[in-house]
ROMI-857531 format. One record per residue (C-alpha): residue number from 1; z, x, y. Coordinates in nm, 4 decimals. Layout:
residues N
<atom dokol="NUM" up="Z" east="X" north="Y"/>
...
***
This chain:
residues 243
<atom dokol="1" up="9.9772" east="12.2816" north="11.1509"/>
<atom dokol="2" up="9.8550" east="11.9356" north="11.2714"/>
<atom dokol="3" up="10.1063" east="11.6669" north="11.4475"/>
<atom dokol="4" up="10.3534" east="11.5906" north="11.1732"/>
<atom dokol="5" up="10.2774" east="11.8534" north="10.9028"/>
<atom dokol="6" up="10.5270" east="12.0164" north="10.7324"/>
<atom dokol="7" up="10.5510" east="12.2963" north="10.4980"/>
<atom dokol="8" up="10.7184" east="12.1701" north="10.1677"/>
<atom dokol="9" up="10.6735" east="12.4664" north="9.9579"/>
<atom dokol="10" up="10.5100" east="12.8379" north="9.8732"/>
<atom dokol="11" up="10.4992" east="13.0493" north="9.5724"/>
<atom dokol="12" up="10.4805" east="13.4492" north="9.5856"/>
<atom dokol="13" up="10.1200" east="13.4009" north="9.4641"/>
<atom dokol="14" up="10.0147" east="13.2138" north="9.7343"/>
<atom dokol="15" up="10.0093" east="12.8431" north="9.6019"/>
<atom dokol="16" up="10.0851" east="12.6091" north="9.9264"/>
<atom dokol="17" up="10.2321" east="12.2504" north="9.9424"/>
<atom dokol="18" up="10.2335" east="12.0350" north="10.2847"/>
<atom dokol="19" up="10.3419" east="11.7067" north="10.3489"/>
<atom dokol="20" up="10.0593" east="11.5389" north="10.5099"/>
<atom dokol="21" up="10.1679" east="11.2362" north="10.7513"/>
<atom dokol="22" up="9.9265" east="10.9234" north="10.7405"/>
<atom dokol="23" up="9.6638" east="10.9280" north="10.9861"/>
<atom dokol="24" up="9.5973" east="11.3071" north="10.9438"/>
<atom dokol="25" up="9.2869" east="11.4362" north="10.8299"/>
<atom dokol="26" up="9.2823" east="11.6407" north="10.4849"/>
<atom dokol="27" up="9.0234" east="11.8504" north="10.6924"/>
<atom dokol="28" up="8.7799" east="11.7968" north="10.9943"/>
<atom dokol="29" up="8.4760" east="11.6188" north="10.9194"/>
<atom dokol="30" up="8.2745" east="11.6452" north="11.2477"/>
<atom dokol="31" up="8.3430" east="11.8863" north="11.5701"/>
<atom dokol="32" up="8.6341" east="11.7330" north="11.7678"/>
<atom dokol="33" up="8.8437" east="11.6377" north="11.4416"/>
<atom dokol="34" up="9.0461" east="11.9501" north="11.4390"/>
<atom dokol="35" up="9.3234" east="11.8052" north="11.6536"/>
<atom dokol="36" up="9.3871" east="11.5610" north="11.4185"/>
<atom dokol="37" up="9.3172" east="11.7532" north="11.0796"/>
<atom dokol="38" up="9.6009" east="11.9264" north="10.8538"/>
<atom dokol="39" up="9.5561" east="12.2584" north="11.0465"/>
<atom dokol="40" up="9.4412" east="12.3214" north="11.4189"/>
<atom dokol="41" up="9.1991" east="12.5286" north="11.2680"/>
<atom dokol="42" up="8.7986" east="12.5709" north="11.2190"/>
<atom dokol="43" up="8.7116" east="12.4327" north="10.8500"/>
<atom dokol="44" up="8.4463" east="12.5575" north="10.6402"/>
<atom dokol="45" up="8.2939" east="12.2726" north="10.4193"/>
<atom dokol="46" up="8.0982" east="12.5222" north="10.1963"/>
<atom dokol="47" up="8.3930" east="12.7498" north="10.1405"/>
<atom dokol="48" up="8.6402" east="12.4454" north="10.1163"/>
<atom dokol="49" up="8.8658" east="12.6734" north="10.3435"/>
<atom dokol="50" up="9.0080" east="12.6356" north="10.6959"/>
<atom dokol="51" up="8.9982" east="13.0128" north="10.9109"/>
<atom dokol="52" up="9.1330" east="13.1433" north="11.2009"/>
<atom dokol="53" up="9.0365" east="13.4825" north="11.3969"/>
<atom dokol="54" up="9.3098" east="13.7205" north="11.4974"/>
<atom dokol="55" up="9.4721" east="13.5936" north="11.7857"/>
<atom dokol="56" up="9.8268" east="13.6146" north="11.9860"/>
<atom dokol="57" up="9.9587" east="13.8291" north="11.7474"/>
<atom dokol="58" up="9.8752" east="13.6180" north="11.4303"/>
<atom dokol="59" up="9.6447" east="13.7936" north="11.1772"/>
<atom dokol="60" up="9.3290" east="13.6464" north="11.0786"/>
<atom dokol="61" up="9.3497" east="13.4456" north="10.7920"/>
<atom dokol="62" up="9.1944" east="13.1730" north="10.5538"/>
<atom dokol="63" up="9.3299" east="12.8991" north="10.3593"/>
<atom dokol="64" up="9.1825" east="12.6885" north="10.0835"/>
<atom dokol="65" up="9.2102" east="12.3554" north="9.9894"/>
<atom dokol="66" up="9.3037" east="12.2487" north="9.6514"/>
<atom dokol="67" up="9.3119" east="11.8697" north="9.6823"/>
<atom dokol="68" up="9.2545" east="11.5888" north="9.9415"/>
<atom dokol="69" up="9.3884" east="11.2875" north="10.0477"/>
<atom dokol="70" up="9.2636" east="10.9885" north="10.2465"/>
<atom dokol="71" up="9.3473" east="10.9997" north="10.6007"/>
<atom dokol="72" up="9.5765" east="10.6785" north="10.5605"/>
<atom dokol="73" up="9.7464" east="10.8376" north="10.2475"/>
<atom dokol="74" up="10.0300" east="11.0345" north="10.3509"/>
<atom dokol="75" up="10.2238" east="11.2782" north="10.1298"/>
<atom dokol="76" up="10.1623" east="11.6195" north="9.9287"/>
<atom dokol="77" up="9.8275" east="11.8339" north="9.9878"/>
<atom dokol="78" up="9.8132" east="12.1742" north="9.8259"/>
<atom dokol="79" up="9.6165" east="12.5033" north="9.9432"/>
<atom dokol="80" up="9.5979" east="12.8466" north="9.8132"/>
<atom dokol="81" up="9.5996" east="13.1941" north="10.0223"/>
<atom dokol="82" up="9.3053" east="13.2889" north="9.8278"/>
<atom dokol="83" up="8.9473" east="13.1934" north="9.7189"/>
<atom dokol="84" up="9.0206" east="13.3083" north="9.3495"/>
<atom dokol="85" up="9.3373" east="13.1616" north="9.3244"/>
<atom dokol="86" up="9.2025" east="12.8564" north="9.4401"/>
<atom dokol="87" up="8.9076" east="12.8388" north="9.1873"/>
<atom dokol="88" up="9.1403" east="12.8878" north="8.9104"/>
<atom dokol="89" up="9.3692" east="12.5977" north="9.0339"/>
<atom dokol="90" up="9.0673" east="12.3625" north="9.0868"/>
<atom dokol="91" up="8.9963" east="12.4256" north="8.7551"/>
<atom dokol="92" up="9.3194" east="12.2912" north="8.6096"/>
<atom dokol="93" up="9.2643" east="11.9810" north="8.8258"/>
<atom dokol="94" up="8.9058" east="11.9368" north="8.6169"/>
<atom dokol="95" up="9.0800" east="11.9423" north="8.2943"/>
<atom dokol="96" up="9.3579" east="11.6918" north="8.4055"/>
<atom dokol="97" up="9.6267" east="11.9394" north="8.3965"/>
<atom dokol="98" up="9.7998" east="11.8400" north="8.6995"/>
<atom dokol="99" up="10.0668" east="11.5475" north="8.7165"/>
<atom dokol="100" up="10.0530" east="11.3294" north="9.0352"/>
<atom dokol="101" up="10.3223" east="11.0802" north="9.0987"/>
<atom dokol="102" up="10.2514" east="10.7928" north="9.4016"/>
<atom dokol="103" up="10.4495" east="10.5299" north="9.5282"/>
<atom dokol="104" up="10.2848" east="10.2194" north="9.7026"/>
<atom dokol="105" up="10.4065" east="9.9067" north="9.8612"/>
<atom dokol="106" up="10.1775" east="9.6287" north="9.6748"/>
<atom dokol="107" up="10.1657" east="9.2371" north="9.7635"/>
<atom dokol="108" up="10.2898" east="9.0507" north="9.4531"/>
<atom dokol="109" up="10.5568" east="9.1726" north="9.1704"/>
<atom dokol="110" up="10.4301" east="9.3349" north="8.8339"/>
<atom dokol="111" up="10.4562" east="9.1723" north="8.5307"/>
<atom dokol="112" up="10.5419" east="9.3472" north="8.3037"/>
<atom dokol="113" up="10.7250" east="9.6124" north="8.5122"/>
<atom dokol="114" up="10.5762" east="9.9117" north="8.3450"/>
<atom dokol="115" up="10.1784" east="9.8305" north="8.2842"/>
<atom dokol="116" up="9.9160" east="10.1074" north="8.1636"/>
<atom dokol="117" up="9.5779" east="10.0560" north="8.3000"/>
<atom dokol="118" up="9.2292" east="10.1383" north="8.1768"/>
<atom dokol="119" up="8.9424" east="10.0656" north="8.3683"/>
<atom dokol="120" up="8.5444" east="10.1717" north="8.4071"/>
<atom dokol="121" up="8.4669" east="10.2018" north="8.7561"/>
<atom dokol="122" up="8.1693" east="10.2427" north="8.9681"/>
<atom dokol="123" up="8.1944" east="10.4891" north="9.2642"/>
<atom dokol="124" up="7.9122" east="10.5861" north="9.5019"/>
<atom dokol="125" up="7.8598" east="10.7138" north="9.8329"/>
<atom dokol="126" up="7.7341" east="10.4808" north="10.1005"/>
<atom dokol="127" up="7.6480" east="10.6134" north="10.4703"/>
<atom dokol="128" up="7.8572" east="10.9457" north="10.4006"/>
<atom dokol="129" up="8.1627" east="10.7084" north="10.2629"/>
<atom dokol="130" up="8.2877" east="10.6722" north="9.9265"/>
<atom dokol="131" up="8.3319" east="10.3375" north="9.7601"/>
<atom dokol="132" up="8.4607" east="10.2536" north="9.4191"/>
<atom dokol="133" up="8.4604" east="9.9105" north="9.2067"/>
<atom dokol="134" up="8.5446" east="9.7837" north="8.8956"/>
<atom dokol="135" up="8.2039" east="9.6008" north="8.8367"/>
<atom dokol="136" up="7.9223" east="9.7581" north="8.6204"/>
<atom dokol="137" up="8.1037" east="10.0929" north="8.5869"/>
<atom dokol="138" up="8.1118" east="10.3626" north="8.3363"/>
<atom dokol="139" up="8.3752" east="10.6305" north="8.4986"/>
<atom dokol="140" up="8.7070" east="10.6039" north="8.2868"/>
<atom dokol="141" up="9.0524" east="10.5481" north="8.4883"/>
<atom dokol="142" up="9.3589" east="10.5561" north="8.3664"/>
<atom dokol="143" up="9.7011" east="10.5154" north="8.5517"/>
<atom dokol="144" up="10.0166" east="10.4201" north="8.4973"/>
<atom dokol="145" up="10.2451" east="10.1462" north="8.7157"/>
<atom dokol="146" up="10.6246" east="10.1075" north="8.7120"/>
<atom dokol="147" up="10.8242" east="9.8783" north="8.9527"/>
<atom dokol="148" up="11.0590" east="10.0526" north="9.1424"/>
<atom dokol="149" up="11.2059" east="9.7936" north="9.3535"/>
<atom dokol="150" up="11.1074" east="9.4648" north="9.4682"/>
<atom dokol="151" up="11.1543" east="9.3731" north="9.8378"/>
<atom dokol="152" up="11.3025" east="9.0533" north="9.9943"/>
<atom dokol="153" up="11.1286" east="8.7348" north="9.8402"/>
<atom dokol="154" up="11.0111" east="8.6582" north="10.2115"/>
<atom dokol="155" up="10.8240" east="8.9784" north="10.2126"/>
<atom dokol="156" up="10.6433" east="8.9175" north="9.9017"/>
<atom dokol="157" up="10.6179" east="9.3121" north="9.8468"/>
<atom dokol="158" up="10.7160" east="9.5631" north="9.5787"/>
<atom dokol="159" up="10.7669" east="9.9326" north="9.5850"/>
<atom dokol="160" up="10.5780" east="10.0874" north="9.2695"/>
<atom dokol="161" up="10.5087" east="10.4429" north="9.0937"/>
<atom dokol="162" up="10.1665" east="10.5253" north="9.0258"/>
<atom dokol="163" up="10.1057" east="10.8115" north="8.7908"/>
<atom dokol="164" up="9.7025" east="10.8489" north="8.7710"/>
<atom dokol="165" up="9.5931" east="11.0065" north="8.4584"/>
<atom dokol="166" up="9.2434" east="11.0633" north="8.5942"/>
<atom dokol="167" up="9.1341" east="11.1489" north="8.9299"/>
<atom dokol="168" up="8.8696" east="10.9009" north="9.0357"/>
<atom dokol="169" up="8.8005" east="10.8246" north="9.4372"/>
<atom dokol="170" up="9.0221" east="10.5583" north="9.5610"/>
<atom dokol="171" up="9.1090" east="10.4795" north="9.1752"/>
<atom dokol="172" up="9.4826" east="10.3584" north="9.2335"/>
<atom dokol="173" up="9.3726" east="10.1574" north="9.5311"/>
<atom dokol="174" up="9.0963" east="10.0000" north="9.3369"/>
<atom dokol="175" up="9.3027" east="9.9395" north="9.0160"/>
<atom dokol="176" up="9.6123" east="9.7869" north="9.2072"/>
<atom dokol="177" up="9.3742" east="9.5160" north="9.3636"/>
<atom dokol="178" up="9.1890" east="9.4315" north="9.0359"/>
<atom dokol="179" up="9.5266" east="9.3194" north="8.9149"/>
<atom dokol="180" up="9.6039" east="9.1184" north="9.2264"/>
<atom dokol="181" up="9.8502" east="9.3708" north="9.3529"/>
<atom dokol="182" up="9.6581" east="9.5205" north="9.6582"/>
<atom dokol="183" up="9.8287" east="9.8220" north="9.8226"/>
<atom dokol="184" up="9.9846" east="9.6929" north="10.1485"/>
<atom dokol="185" up="9.7374" east="9.8161" north="10.4655"/>
<atom dokol="186" up="9.4391" east="9.8666" north="10.2632"/>
<atom dokol="187" up="9.1332" east="9.7822" north="10.4565"/>
<atom dokol="188" up="8.8878" east="9.8429" north="10.1865"/>
<atom dokol="189" up="9.0194" east="9.6942" north="9.8767"/>
<atom dokol="190" up="9.3139" east="9.4992" north="10.0226"/>
<atom dokol="191" up="9.4022" east="9.1210" north="10.1252"/>
<atom dokol="192" up="9.2898" east="9.1371" north="10.4979"/>
<atom dokol="193" up="9.4923" east="8.8033" north="10.5855"/>
<atom dokol="194" up="9.8182" east="8.9268" north="10.4451"/>
<atom dokol="195" up="9.7732" east="9.2990" north="10.6012"/>
<atom dokol="196" up="9.7388" east="9.1296" north="10.9126"/>
<atom dokol="197" up="10.0366" east="8.8876" north="10.8869"/>
<atom dokol="198" up="10.2284" east="9.2054" north="10.7559"/>
<atom dokol="199" up="10.1269" east="9.4675" north="11.0103"/>
<atom dokol="200" up="10.2561" east="9.1958" north="11.2969"/>
<atom dokol="201" up="10.5996" east="9.1744" north="11.1287"/>
<atom dokol="202" up="10.6495" east="9.4997" north="11.0099"/>
<atom dokol="203" up="10.5074" east="9.6841" north="11.3499"/>
<atom dokol="204" up="10.2870" east="9.9488" north="11.1620"/>
<atom dokol="205" up="9.9025" east="9.9142" north="10.9986"/>
<atom dokol="206" up="9.9585" east="10.2065" north="10.7922"/>
<atom dokol="207" up="9.8061" east="10.2348" north="10.4384"/>
<atom dokol="208" up="10.1183" east="10.2165" north="10.2288"/>
<atom dokol="209" up="10.0273" east="10.4745" north="9.9591"/>
<atom dokol="210" up="10.2402" east="10.8192" north="9.9026"/>
<atom dokol="211" up="10.1507" east="11.1017" north="9.7270"/>
<atom dokol="212" up="10.5194" east="11.1651" north="9.6137"/>
<atom dokol="213" up="10.5094" east="11.4674" north="9.4092"/>
<atom dokol="214" up="10.2648" east="11.7075" north="9.2298"/>
<atom dokol="215" up="10.3510" east="11.9480" north="8.9215"/>
<atom dokol="216" up="10.1123" east="12.1685" north="8.7412"/>
<atom dokol="217" up="10.1050" east="12.4927" north="8.5589"/>
<atom dokol="218" up="9.8560" east="12.8039" north="8.5839"/>
<atom dokol="219" up="9.8004" east="13.1154" north="8.4637"/>
<atom dokol="220" up="9.7121" east="13.4135" north="8.7127"/>
<atom dokol="221" up="9.6899" east="13.7795" north="8.6702"/>
<atom dokol="222" up="9.8657" east="13.7810" north="8.3069"/>
<atom dokol="223" up="10.1499" east="13.5466" north="8.4125"/>
<atom dokol="224" up="10.2092" east="13.1561" north="8.3485"/>
<atom dokol="225" up="10.3607" east="13.0247" north="8.6571"/>
<atom dokol="226" up="10.4925" east="12.6814" north="8.7345"/>
<atom dokol="227" up="10.4620" east="12.5055" north="9.0724"/>
<atom dokol="228" up="10.5996" east="12.1655" north="9.2003"/>
<atom dokol="229" up="10.6112" east="12.0128" north="9.5458"/>
<atom dokol="230" up="10.7632" east="11.6764" north="9.6525"/>
<atom dokol="231" up="10.7372" east="11.4895" north="10.0013"/>
<atom dokol="232" up="11.0009" east="11.2536" north="10.0513"/>
<atom dokol="233" up="10.9072" east="10.8680" north="10.1084"/>
<atom dokol="234" up="10.8201" east="10.7962" north="10.4733"/>
<atom dokol="235" up="11.1575" east="10.5940" north="10.5924"/>
<atom dokol="236" up="10.8717" east="10.2959" north="10.6852"/>
<atom dokol="237" up="10.8617" east="10.2077" north="10.3285"/>
<atom dokol="238" up="11.2225" east="10.1330" north="10.3063"/>
<atom dokol="239" up="11.2082" east="9.9233" north="10.6430"/>
<atom dokol="240" up="10.9051" east="9.7218" north="10.5150"/>
<atom dokol="241" up="11.0838" east="9.6169" north="10.1881"/>
<atom dokol="242" up="11.3085" east="9.4418" north="10.4159"/>
<atom dokol="243" up="11.0825" east="9.2674" north="10.6502"/>
***
């Protein structure tokens, strides 16, 4: 496994969950990326799987990614030990049958403390990078926000729970920014001046977005199964609330 990556759970069918630290890539994109990726192994973009040869007593193997997190986002990331199983669970994702819960630090205090957000996003790819916007969009995006805890008044930040009900690229980051609740450390959609000020005070420039928990059910070889994994909130979130 890559630096700081830990195994969270594995079920008998071969569904696996890892906790990915901020700064680690879900998979390598170009040669040389392997050293800072989820697994220190070759990745097939076509097959969407890691693969490694037999070596030093380790059997050859493959591991298929089921979802991805931006490099700056920490938390639960899923994989499967067979291509057939991966295809079944990816279909669950497409049918919106996977529950994902995130926590984030945002600038500001949400009022009211529980909100349901519905937006139409424009999602486009520019120079190999994905960018989303709430302007001129037609892709439905829905999320629920709940306030978990307000930080010190001087910090101006709040810890919130975010549950996306659709899976659009950068959905949570864009929806938070639209409502003047930008995620702390977001260098694309956030408040750049406040990010710099906060980074000096907190001593970290990370994106404060964390995939806390993932739950889903799936059918496999005649049986119905459930899977869940939870990645503890990194300590820097608690520390940042007291800055």
